N, C-alpha and C positions, 0 to 999 in steps of 0.2 A: 467771839469773833477775833478778839485781839491776838490770840496765839497764831491765828492763820497768817497774820502779816508780820509776825516776829521774824527777826533775822537769824535766829539761832535754832529754837526748838523745831519748827516745821521742817526746816531743811534737813535736820538730822533724821527726823522720822521718814520723810520722803526718800532720802538717800538709801535707806535700808531696802525699800521696795524697788528702787531703781537698780541697786546692785543685784537683787534677786532676778530681776528681769533680764539683766545683762548676761547672767549665767545661761539663759535659755535662748539667747539670740541665735545660736547655731541652729536651733530647731525651726527658725523662720527663714533659713537659707534655702531657697527653692532649688538651687543647683545641687545642694547636698541631698535634699529630699528626693530629687529626681534620680540621682546616682544611687542612693540607698535602695529605693524601690526597685530599680532595674537590677541591682545586685541580688536582691532577695528573690526576684523572679528567676534569675539565672541559677541561683543556688537550689531552688526548688526543682527546677528542671534537672540539674546535675545529680542531686540526691536520688530522685525517683528513677532516673534512667540507669543509674549504677547499681540499684538494688538487685541482687540475685535472688529470684524466687524459684526455688526448685519445683514447686507444685505446678508452675506454669509450663513445665515440660509436657504435662497432660492438660487437656482442656478443663478449666475450672468448672465445678459443678453449677455455678451460677449461670454460666452460658447456656447449658442445657436447660436450666430452669426458664430462661428467657425464651428459648425456642419453643418450649411447651406452652408457655403463656401465649406466644404469638399464634399458635395453632387455634386457640380458643377466642382470643380477643384482638381488637385493634389496639396495638401496643404503642404507648408513648412513654419513653424512659427519660426522666430528668435527673441527672446526676450532679452532685456537688463536688465529686472527687476530681482530682487533677489527672489521675492515672488513666491509662488507655486500655484497661482490661476489658471493659464492655465493648469497646471498639473492635476488639479482636474476635468477637463472636462471629459465627458463620451466618448470622442474620444479615439480610441486605438492609442495614440501617440507612435511613435517610436523615441527613443533618443540614441540608441546604448548601453544602459546599460542592461546587461543580468542578468538573475536571479541567485541569490546566497543567502545563509543564513550564517550569521556570528555571532559567539559567542563574546559578548562584555566582557571587563575586569570586568565589574560590575556584570556579571552573566547572565542576561536575553538574549535571542536570539533576535537580531535585524534583520529586513529585510534590507539587504544591497546588492546592485547590483554593479558589476564592469563593467567598460567600455570595450567593445570589438571592437577594431578598424576595424577588418575584417567584423564583423557583421554590423557595421555602414556604411562602404563603400558599402557593398552589399545592405544594407537596404534602401539606398537612392532611390533604384529603386522599392521598395515595394509599395503596394497599401495604406498602412497606412500613415497618415500624419506625417510629420517630425516635431519634436520639439527640438530646440537647445537653451539652456540658454548660450548665448555667454559670459556673464560676471559672470556666476556662479549662484548658487541657494541656498536657505536656506535648501533644501533637500540634498545638497552635504555635505559630511563630510569625515573624514579620516577612514581608516580601523582600525580594532581592533589591528592590529600590527603596526599601525602608518605609513604605507607605501602606497602611492597611494590614489586616491580619490574614494569614493563610493557614490552611490545615495541611500538614505534611504527612507523608506516608509512614514516617517513624518519628519517635520522640527525639532520636539522635539528630535527625536532620532539622527538626524544629529548634532544638537547642543551638545548633550551629548557626541558624538564621538570626539568633539574638546577638551574636558576636559582632562588635564593631558598629552596631546600629545606634544612632542617637535620635531620639524623638522628643518633640516639645510637648510639655504637659499642659493640660487645661485644668483650671481650678474653679470650684464653686463653693461658697461659704468656707473658704480656707482649706478645702479638702481636694486632693487630686482626684479627678474624675476621668482622666485619660484612659482609654482602653489599652489593655496589655494582654498577652497570652493567658495570664492568670489574674483573676480578680481576687484580691486578698485585702486584709486589713479592714479599716473602718469604711463606712459609707459605701458598702457593696451595692445597695439599691441605687444610689446616685450614679455609680459607675455603670450599672446595667442600663439605666434609662438614658444616660448621656452618650452611650456608645451603641447605636442601633445594630450594627453588623459585626458579629452575630448576636451579641448579648441582649440587646433590646428586643429583638425578635424572639429569642429563646425565652426571655422573661414573660413576654406577652403570651407566647404559646403555653407557658406554664400556668399563667393566670386563667387563660381560657379553659385549660384542661380542668383546673380546680372548680370552675363554674359549670362545666358541661359534662364531665365524666360521671359515670355511675359507680365506678369502683376505683379505689385508691389503695395501693400497696406501698407501705413505707418500709425500707430496709436500711438499718444501720444509721439512721439520722439522729444526731445528738440534740437537735432542737435549739440550737444557739443562734440561728439566723432569724431575726425578727421579720425581715421582708418575706421569708418563706413561711414562717409561722402564721403571718397574717392571712395568707391564702389557704393554708391548711385549715384554719378556723372557718373560712368561708365555705370550704367543702363540707364542714360538719353542719352547717345551717340548713 
């Protein structure tokens, strides 16, 4: 016990840990974390929308594949991709976003639809195939007022809606759980649950599908999301 009350040894030992802690003070700066997260989302939008994919001049084969599936089955597609290739299919996808027109701060009118929870819950029983971007989409953006998410007619309009928008973050267990157009990083499950529209509803629909569907087709999934793997395991039971 005596060394603990010494005026020399303990202070030297403790100071080493204090100095290490100070090096990482910047990681506890919420303003920096907020700005960094927002910059990452903007960068993902920018990179995806600027990629030139020559094969998209013709309809990708996967879209025809979905159309053929929809002729035989009541189709629900849950994608973890941010891109909007599936959205471009000729299928009449239903995703819970209802029509609306919104005036942007820059002047032009953008096509921006808001998520309608009631419509989504009822729409799961419609004949149209369901499309849910579980982790967000490059077509998702903020409204002109900076409150709530909207789905835009193009990824370019969605990216423009991010410019100049400042949102306050919410935290749980030290992790950011605020909804954004793209769900990335750690604590994806928490971000889905704490942000009902649209992500909480999408995640619930995914869980329901894993419990109720008779057939499951997995395409190109790397198996690295534990919250997804949990429900894929339930499907196998």
